[in-house]
Backbone as CSV, one residue per row, in Angstrom:
resi,resn,N_x,N_y,N_z,CA_x,CA_y,CA_z,C_x,C_y,C_z
1,MET,63.048,63.378,112.183,63.405,64.378,112.436,65.212,64.600,111.983
2,THR,65.392,64.572,111.181,67.293,64.714,110.887,67.781,65.828,111.645
3,ALA,69.188,65.197,111.341,69.992,66.470,111.811,70.543,67.376,110.455
4,ILE,70.697,68.969,110.819,71.216,69.369,109.996,72.717,68.428,109.914
5,PRO,73.449,69.093,108.716,74.829,68.178,108.180,75.767,70.286,108.836
6,THR,76.823,69.731,109.643,77.149,70.977,109.809,77.560,72.188,109.094
7,HIS,78.057,71.956,108.016,78.967,72.708,106.969,76.830,73.400,106.281
8,MET,75.932,72.840,107.119,75.110,73.704,106.350,74.377,74.639,107.573
9,ARG,75.040,74.088,108.838,74.138,75.001,110.518,74.638,76.155,110.251
10,ARG,73.755,76.835,110.607,74.004,79.038,111.043,75.183,79.561,112.027
11,ARG,76.275,79.804,111.184,76.931,80.052,112.082,76.749,81.323,113.014
12,THR,76.550,81.392,114.477,76.881,82.631,115.131,77.440,83.341,115.374
13,ARG,77.667,84.267,115.073,79.134,84.562,115.321,79.372,85.530,116.692
14,THR,80.071,85.095,117.484,80.667,86.180,118.530,81.083,87.549,118.737
15,PRO,80.012,88.361,119.489,80.958,89.078,119.115,82.306,89.721,119.604
16,GLU,83.329,91.299,119.193,84.537,91.251,119.530,84.267,91.533,120.972
17,PRO,85.503,91.465,121.949,85.701,91.495,122.686,85.546,92.934,123.096
18,ASP,85.536,94.239,123.705,85.459,95.506,124.021,87.179,95.473,125.029
19,PRO,87.945,96.179,124.204,89.684,95.689,124.943,89.030,97.060,125.898
20,LEU,88.527,97.990,126.179,88.536,98.850,127.181,87.438,98.659,128.434
21,GLN,87.118,97.595,128.357,85.785,97.473,128.830,86.737,97.637,130.492
22,TYR,88.492,96.892,130.641,88.116,96.531,132.080,88.643,97.760,132.573
23,VAL,89.363,98.512,131.236,89.819,100.291,131.421,88.284,100.799,132.165
24,ARG,87.034,100.982,131.781,86.555,101.748,132.232,85.721,100.994,133.516
25,THR,85.524,99.949,133.549,85.588,99.615,134.971,86.104,99.308,136.090
26,ALA,87.450,99.516,135.892,88.591,99.391,136.569,88.844,100.978,136.905
27,TYR,88.884,102.000,135.990,89.502,103.136,136.522,88.449,104.176,136.405
28,HIS,87.404,103.862,135.911,86.109,104.962,135.956,85.907,106.284,135.056
29,VAL,86.351,105.421,133.690,86.696,106.346,132.818,85.388,106.448,131.210
30,PRO,85.599,107.174,131.357,84.583,107.043,129.627,85.221,106.700,128.499
31,ALA,86.404,106.077,128.760,87.512,105.696,127.410,86.823,104.596,126.331
32,ARG,87.134,105.613,125.052,85.819,104.260,124.235,87.212,103.999,123.238
33,LEU,86.761,103.179,122.260,86.933,103.297,121.036,87.120,104.402,119.767
34,GLY,87.772,105.113,119.385,87.792,105.948,118.934,87.391,107.617,119.209
35,GLY,87.579,107.563,120.508,87.031,108.628,121.055,88.307,109.457,121.241
36,ARG,87.978,110.540,121.654,88.892,111.580,121.520,89.250,112.380,122.840
37,GLY,90.936,112.658,123.279,91.232,113.277,124.391,91.999,114.000,124.023
38,GLN,92.602,115.028,125.533,93.355,115.392,125.282,94.669,115.649,127.280
39,PHE,95.397,115.292,126.297,96.439,114.636,127.555,97.559,116.201,127.344
40,ILE,98.165,115.921,128.968,98.585,117.028,129.290,100.316,116.604,130.146
41,ALA,100.591,116.520,129.761,101.834,116.321,129.588,102.877,116.470,130.877
42,ALA,104.142,116.611,131.034,104.746,116.639,132.999,105.368,118.192,132.383
43,ASP,105.564,118.251,130.736,105.863,119.531,130.874,104.580,120.835,130.696
44,THR,103.580,120.399,130.967,102.739,121.221,130.307,102.435,121.255,129.327
45,SER,102.721,120.573,127.990,102.204,120.915,126.466,100.772,120.012,127.094
46,VAL,99.870,120.326,125.963,98.681,119.172,126.629,98.958,118.727,123.961
47,ARG,98.436,117.768,124.336,98.685,117.315,123.286,96.884,116.308,122.833
48,TYR,96.291,116.738,121.403,94.918,115.908,120.927,95.992,114.658,120.358
49,GLY,94.577,113.060,120.933,94.583,112.297,120.287,92.978,111.159,120.178
50,THR,93.711,110.251,119.581,92.636,109.464,119.639,92.935,107.863,119.911
51,ILE,91.794,107.556,120.650,91.713,106.384,121.646,91.641,105.804,120.413
52,VAL,93.021,104.390,120.287,92.645,103.266,119.358,92.481,102.141,120.005
53,GLY,93.422,101.824,120.992,92.887,100.942,121.868,93.039,100.171,122.867
54,GLY,93.673,99.547,123.679,94.159,99.131,125.101,94.146,98.004,126.097
55,THR,94.450,97.531,126.696,94.114,96.747,127.844,93.757,97.233,129.032
56,HIS,95.381,97.219,129.997,95.127,97.857,131.111,95.813,99.313,130.672
57,TYR,95.947,99.646,129.840,96.397,101.179,129.713,95.967,101.716,128.012
58,VAL,95.780,102.852,127.743,94.668,103.481,126.884,95.371,103.887,125.971
59,ARG,95.698,103.283,124.740,96.664,103.299,123.198,96.020,104.433,122.344
60,VAL,96.897,105.718,122.586,96.622,106.574,121.526,97.384,107.037,120.533
61,ARG,96.624,106.822,119.308,97.353,107.804,117.942,96.784,109.535,118.027
62,TRP,97.837,110.436,118.384,98.294,111.317,118.361,98.208,111.921,117.054
63,ASP,97.643,112.455,116.919,97.220,114.164,115.909,98.371,114.218,114.949
64,ASP,100.069,113.855,115.089,100.279,114.076,113.913,100.626,113.275,114.067
65,GLY,100.315,111.650,113.737,100.502,110.211,113.794,101.342,109.051,114.205
66,THR,102.117,109.962,115.608,102.531,108.803,116.750,101.174,108.406,117.331
67,GLU,102.217,107.596,117.911,101.273,106.702,118.929,102.074,106.128,119.749
68,ALA,100.961,105.951,121.458,101.539,106.319,122.997,100.864,105.327,123.773
69,ASN,100.935,104.280,124.806,100.436,103.461,125.890,99.836,104.785,126.670
70,LEU,99.130,105.185,127.621,99.235,106.243,128.257,98.193,105.364,129.170
71,HIS,97.852,106.225,130.642,97.495,105.604,132.043,96.285,106.249,131.857
72,PRO,95.700,105.467,131.585,94.086,106.281,132.293,93.554,107.326,133.043
73,THR,94.092,107.641,134.074,93.628,108.406,134.609,94.710,109.212,134.850
74,TYR,96.044,109.658,134.188,97.222,110.248,134.910,96.564,111.384,133.727
75,HIS,96.141,112.878,134.378,96.137,113.810,132.902,95.472,113.955,131.906
76,VAL,94.084,113.313,131.302,93.395,113.156,130.696,92.119,113.594,130.417
77,ILE,91.807,114.427,129.941,90.779,115.079,129.795,89.966,114.129,128.627
78,TYR,89.075,113.415,128.791,88.100,112.667,127.873,86.810,113.883,127.566
79,LEU,86.806,112.991,125.736,86.547,115.221,124.943,85.033,113.745,124.614
80,ASP,83.702,114.771,124.497,82.648,114.074,123.756,83.258,114.466,122.120
81,GLU,82.033,113.934,121.362,82.073,114.044,119.778,82.143,115.371,119.131
82,HIS,81.455,116.657,120.851,81.908,117.547,119.630,83.057,118.812,120.559
83,GLY,84.234,118.022,120.970,85.499,119.051,122.176,85.054,118.714,123.112
84,TYR,83.953,118.784,123.964,84.215,119.077,124.939,83.912,117.754,126.266
85,PRO,84.745,118.390,127.197,85.335,117.277,128.751,83.777,116.969,128.847
86,ILE,84.023,115.442,129.377,83.117,114.801,129.546,83.734,114.189,130.880
87,ALA,84.960,114.071,131.032,85.413,113.798,132.007,87.064,113.726,132.654
88,ARG,87.567,114.602,133.578,88.768,115.072,133.594,89.462,114.237,135.274
89,THR,90.386,113.588,134.578,90.959,112.626,135.498,92.211,114.198,136.488
90,PRO,92.423,113.303,137.959,93.659,114.273,138.230,95.052,114.508,137.654
């Protein structure tokens, strides 16, 4: 039996690590890439945005196009694909 040359071997793709896995596990929130959220600021203003990344924090792109890093449990309401709340944080 002959060995397959390196250039002919099938390359397996390693899946991309989920950047929000730590956030979901550590903070018990349903944060996911592309997920929507309602964020209540200290002055009680409400902003909506889309989760675009994160590691220990959640990176959010606001509907006006700006971005910010937020703590995953501080005044965040995670929304489902229809805009209904699925998880509320204090």
